[in-house]
C-alpha positions in Angstrom: -40.1 13.7 -59.6 -42.2 16.7 -60.7 -45.3 15.2 -59.0 -47.8 17.3 -57.0 -49.7 16.3 -54.0 -52.7 17.9 -52.4 -52.2 17.8 -48.6 -54.4 19.2 -45.9 -52.9 22.1 -44.0 -53.2 20.2 -40.7 -51.0 17.4 -42.1 -48.5 19.6 -44.0 -47.6 21.8 -41.0 -46.1 18.8 -39.1 -43.1 19.6 -41.3 -41.2 22.5 -39.8 -39.7 23.2 -43.3 -43.2 23.5 -44.8 -44.3 25.6 -41.8 -41.5 28.1 -42.5 -42.3 28.3 -46.3 -46.0 28.9 -45.5 -45.0 31.6 -42.9 -42.9 33.4 -45.5 -45.9 33.7 -47.9 -48.7 34.7 -45.6 -49.3 37.5 -43.2 -51.2 37.3 -39.9 -54.5 38.5 -41.4 -54.8 36.2 -44.4 -54.3 32.6 -45.3 -53.4 32.7 -48.9 -53.0 29.7 -51.2 -49.3 29.6 -51.9 -49.6 26.9 -54.5 -47.1 24.2 -54.9 -44.1 24.0 -52.6 -41.1 22.5 -54.5 -39.2 19.9 -52.5 -36.3 19.0 -54.8 -34.5 16.9 -52.2 -37.5 14.6 -51.6 -38.6 11.8 -54.0 -42.2 10.9 -54.7 -41.7 7.6 -52.9 -40.7 9.5 -49.7 -43.4 12.1 -50.0 -46.2 9.5 -50.4 -45.0 7.5 -47.5 -44.4 10.5 -45.3 -48.0 11.7 -46.0 -49.3 8.3 -45.1 -47.2 8.2 -41.9 -48.2 11.7 -40.8 -51.9 11.1 -41.6 -52.0 8.0 -39.5 -50.3 9.6 -36.5 -52.4 12.8 -36.9 -55.7 10.8 -36.9 -54.5 8.9 -33.7 -53.4 12.0 -31.8 -49.9 10.7 -31.6 -48.4 14.1 -32.2 -50.0 15.4 -29.0 -48.7 12.4 -27.0 -45.2 13.0 -28.6 -45.2 16.6 -27.5 -46.1 15.7 -23.9 -43.3 13.1 -24.0 -40.8 15.6 -25.3 -41.8 18.1 -22.5 -41.4 15.3 -19.9 -37.9 14.4 -21.2 -36.9 18.1 -21.1 -38.2 18.4 -17.6 -36.3 15.3 -16.5 -33.1 16.6 -18.1 -33.5 20.1 -16.8 -34.1 18.8 -13.3 -32.1 15.7 -12.6 -33.5 15.4 -9.0 -36.9 14.6 -10.5 -36.0 11.0 -11.0 -35.3 10.5 -7.3 -37.9 12.8 -5.8 -40.8 12.5 -8.1 -41.6 8.8 -8.8 -44.5 9.6 -11.1 -42.4 11.7 -13.3 -39.7 9.0 -13.4 -42.4 6.4 -14.4 -43.5 8.7 -17.3 -39.9 9.1 -18.3 -39.4 5.3 -18.4 -42.5 4.8 -20.6 -41.1 7.2 -23.1 -38.2 4.8 -23.7 -40.6 2.2 -25.0 -40.1 0.6 -28.4 -41.9 1.9 -31.4 -45.5 1.0 -32.0 -46.7 -2.1 -33.8 -48.1 0.1 -36.6 -44.7 1.8 -37.1 -42.9 -1.5 -36.9 -45.1 -2.9 -39.6 -45.0 0.3 -41.7 -41.2 0.5 -41.8 -40.7 -3.2 -42.3 -42.4 -2.9 -45.7 -39.3 -1.0 -46.9 -35.7 -2.0 -47.6 -32.9 -0.6 -45.5 -32.1 1.9 -48.2 -35.7 3.0 -48.5 -35.8 3.6 -44.7 -32.7 5.7 -45.0 -34.3 7.6 -47.8 -37.4 8.2 -45.6 -35.1 9.3 -42.7 -33.2 11.8 -44.9 -36.5 13.1 -46.3 -38.0 13.5 -42.7 -34.8 15.3 -41.7 -35.0 17.6 -44.7 -38.6 18.3 -43.9 -37.8 18.6 -40.2 -40.4 16.1 -38.9 -38.9 15.3 -35.5 -41.3 12.6 -34.5 -40.7 10.7 -37.7 -37.0 11.2 -37.5 -37.0 9.7 -34.0 -39.3 6.8 -35.0 -37.3 5.8 -38.1 -34.1 6.1 -36.1 -35.5 3.7 -33.4 -36.6 1.3 -36.1 -33.2 1.2 -37.8 -31.5 0.9 -34.4 -33.8 -2.1 -33.6 -32.6 -3.8 -36.7 -28.9 -3.4 -35.9 -29.5 -4.4 -32.3 -30.3 -7.9 -33.4 -27.3 -8.3 -35.7 -23.9 -9.6 -34.9 -20.8 -7.5 -35.7 -20.0 -9.9 -38.6 -23.5 -9.4 -40.0 -23.2 -5.6 -39.8 -19.8 -5.7 -41.4 -21.0 -7.9 -44.2 -24.1 -5.7 -44.8 -21.8 -2.7 -45.3 -19.3 -4.6 -47.4 -16.6 -4.8 -44.8 -16.1 -8.6 -45.2 -12.3 -8.5 -44.7 -10.4 -7.7 -41.6 -8.3 -4.6 -41.4 -4.6 -5.0 -42.0 -2.2 -4.1 -39.1 -1.1 -1.0 -41.1 -4.8 0.2 -41.5 -5.3 -0.3 -37.7 -2.1 1.6 -37.0 -3.2 4.5 -39.2 -6.6 4.7 -37.6 -5.1 4.6 -34.1 -2.7 7.3 -35.0 -5.3 9.5 -36.5 -7.9 8.9 -33.8 -6.0 8.1 -30.6 -9.1 8.3 -28.4 -10.6 5.1 -30.1 
């Protein structure tokens, strides 16, 4: 969209993509102003809302909590006995599976499904893991409450498959 945004360094570096660009243009002894970083795959709608989302979570120290949760998950995965031998760790692991926050729920509910997908794709391009996980949880929560017929209708699959189409799929993908 050719728009430029001034973003604090502390906010911008939550994007791994932007971290990598900054690392390419500065050495260890100087912190030079690299100017505008072009993001051709990200719309101004996505950038504005990503900045808002990161700023909120940065100001509430949610990124620190997320890092601890990730480390807990990794520890539980790396050591499967932890869930049976260390009840405290298991309790922490269970809390991680909690639903998204009320703020995130309200934030993402302001957008259409297509806009949330656009935000998800932009977060993926910018490599913002916490946002990718949160949007994915939000979208999954939408689908969880829908019937199969509602999902089919939403995606334009209002008709049933013909026996020939089913046979073709079963032949091509026998494990289904």
